C-alpha positions as CSV (number, residue, x, y, z in Angstrom):
1,M,-0.1,0.1,0.0
2,A,1.4,3.3,-0.9
3,T,2.0,5.9,1.8
4,V,0.7,9.9,1.4
5,E,4.2,10.7,1.2
6,N,5.3,8.1,-1.8
7,V,2.4,9.3,-3.7
8,C,3.7,12.6,-3.3
9,M,6.5,12.1,-4.7
10,G,5.4,11.0,-7.7
11,L,4.1,13.1,-10.8
12,L,0.6,14.4,-10.1
13,G,2.1,16.2,-6.6
14,V,-1.8,16.4,-5.6
15,V,-3.6,14.0,-3.3
16,V,-7.1,14.2,-2.6
17,G,-7.0,18.3,-2.9
18,F,-4.0,18.7,-1.0
19,F,-0.7,19.9,-2.3
20,C,2.0,18.1,-1.5
21,P,5.0,19.4,0.4
22,A,7.3,17.0,-0.5
23,K,6.9,17.5,-4.2
24,A,7.4,21.1,-3.5
25,I,10.9,20.4,-1.6
26,A,12.0,17.8,-4.3
27,E,11.0,20.8,-7.3
28,T,12.6,23.5,-4.9
29,E,16.1,21.9,-5.1
30,K,18.5,23.2,-8.1
31,S,21.5,21.2,-6.5
32,P,21.1,17.1,-8.0
33,G,23.4,16.2,-5.0
34,S,21.4,18.4,-2.6
35,R,20.0,16.7,0.3
36,L,17.3,19.2,1.6
37,P,14.4,16.4,0.9
38,D,16.1,14.0,2.6
39,L,16.9,16.6,5.7
40,V,13.7,17.7,6.2
41,F,12.0,14.2,6.3
42,E,14.9,13.5,9.1
43,V,14.5,16.5,10.8
44,V,10.8,16.8,11.4
45,P,10.2,13.9,13.7
46,A,12.7,15.0,16.2
47,I,11.6,18.5,15.9
48,A,8.0,16.9,17.0
49,T,9.8,14.5,20.1
50,V,12.0,17.9,21.2
51,E,9.0,20.2,21.0
52,S,6.0,18.1,22.8
53,G,7.4,14.4,23.0
54,G,5.2,13.9,20.1
55,N,1.4,15.6,21.4
56,P,-0.4,16.4,19.0
57,S,-2.7,18.5,21.5
58,A,0.4,20.1,23.5
59,K,0.5,23.6,24.8
60,G,3.0,26.4,25.6
61,D,3.0,29.0,28.1
62,K,0.0,31.1,28.0
63,N,0.6,34.7,26.8
64,K,0.2,36.9,29.9
65,K,-1.3,39.7,27.8
66,T,-3.8,37.7,26.0
67,G,-4.4,34.9,28.1
68,K,-3.5,32.5,24.8
69,Y,-1.4,29.7,24.6
70,D,1.1,31.2,22.4
71,A,2.7,27.8,20.8
72,I,0.3,24.8,20.4
73,G,0.3,21.4,19.0
74,M,3.2,18.7,18.2
75,Y,5.7,21.4,16.9
76,Q,4.6,24.0,19.1
77,L,4.1,26.5,16.5
78,H,3.7,30.2,16.9
79,T,0.7,32.1,15.0
80,E,3.6,34.1,12.9
81,Y,4.7,30.8,11.9
82,V,1.2,29.7,10.4
83,R,1.1,33.1,8.5
84,D,4.8,32.9,7.5
85,V,3.9,29.1,6.1
86,N,0.6,30.8,4.4
87,R,2.9,33.6,2.8
88,I,5.2,31.2,1.4
89,I,2.3,29.2,0.2
90,K,1.1,32.4,-1.8
91,L,4.7,33.4,-3.1
92,L,5.4,30.0,-4.6
93,K,1.5,29.9,-6.0
94,M,1.1,26.6,-4.2
95,P,-2.1,25.0,-5.0
96,I,-3.4,24.7,-1.2
97,K,-5.9,26.5,0.9
98,P,-3.9,28.4,3.5
99,Y,-3.6,27.0,7.0
100,N,-5.9,28.3,9.8
101,M,-4.6,28.7,13.6
102,D,-6.4,25.7,14.5
103,D,-4.3,23.4,12.1
104,R,-1.5,23.5,14.4
105,L,-3.9,20.8,16.5
106,N,-3.8,18.9,13.5
107,P,-0.9,16.2,13.2
108,Y,-1.0,16.2,9.3
109,A,-1.5,19.9,8.9
110,S,1.3,21.0,11.6
111,R,3.3,18.4,9.7
112,Q,2.9,19.6,6.5
113,M,3.3,23.1,7.9
114,V,6.7,22.4,8.9
115,K,7.6,20.7,5.8
116,I,7.0,23.5,3.6
117,Y,8.5,26.1,6.2
118,L,11.8,24.2,6.6
119,A,12.0,23.8,2.7
120,H,11.4,27.0,2.0
121,Y,14.1,28.4,4.5
122,G,16.3,25.5,4.0
123,R,16.2,26.7,0.4
124,E,16.9,30.4,1.5
125,Y,19.7,29.2,3.3
126,Q,21.5,27.8,0.5
127,R,21.0,30.5,-2.0
128,K,22.0,33.3,0.2
129,T,25.0,31.4,1.6
130,Q,25.9,29.2,-1.2
131,Q,26.4,26.5,1.5
132,T,24.9,23.5,1.8
133,V,21.9,23.1,4.1
134,T,22.1,20.8,7.5
135,A,19.9,19.6,9.7
136,E,21.4,21.9,12.1
137,V,20.5,24.4,9.9
138,L,16.8,23.3,9.4
139,A,16.1,22.7,13.2
140,R,17.4,26.2,14.4
141,C,15.4,27.6,11.7
142,H,12.1,26.0,13.4
143,N,13.2,27.2,16.7
144,G,14.4,30.8,16.0
145,G,13.2,31.9,12.4
146,P,14.2,32.1,9.1
147,R,17.7,33.0,10.5
148,G,17.9,30.7,13.3
149,Y,20.9,29.2,12.3
150,A,22.9,32.3,12.8
151,K,21.4,32.9,16.5
152,K,23.2,31.8,19.6
153,S,20.0,31.3,21.2
154,T,19.5,28.1,19.2
155,E,22.4,26.2,19.6
156,K,21.2,24.3,22.8
157,Y,18.0,23.2,20.9
158,W,19.9,22.0,18.1
159,L,21.6,19.8,20.6
160,K,18.4,18.5,22.1
161,V,17.2,17.7,18.2
162,K,20.4,16.4,17.3
163,A,20.6,13.8,20.3
164,V,17.0,12.4,19.4
165,M,18.1,12.3,15.8
166,D,21.4,10.1,16.6
167,S,19.2,7.6,19.0
168,E,17.0,7.0,16.2
């Protein structure tokens, strides 16, 4: 039986009306030897483990001003992360509906958002730095934003993700 991810890597790239980030990741690569697609798929499960222990209902700290949770779901996504993913979808003219804030609690939707985000910023990293993207760059971008790879504050986060990846 074919998995959704395997079907996504096929020619159509559209499964049951959903855009497949796997195809987008593969198509955005310019370097034939790049490992960006593989790295995204390798790092995403480790991020879920570090962020929430894989709990799709996880809620981070409450915002003292609003009383709402800032980061929620398996990947502890903030509202700005979702807005950025929707901006990327529009920018790249992806045939997918924008995500809403409740999608952060949906394991499938949140995983797709993280894949879109990491593929986009991994590609941007390669374009801007002329260096090959690494799992470290992707994890640190998830934690610290598009330039998270350059922030000292994301170094400890990367070590946690790396420890999970090394144990698998």
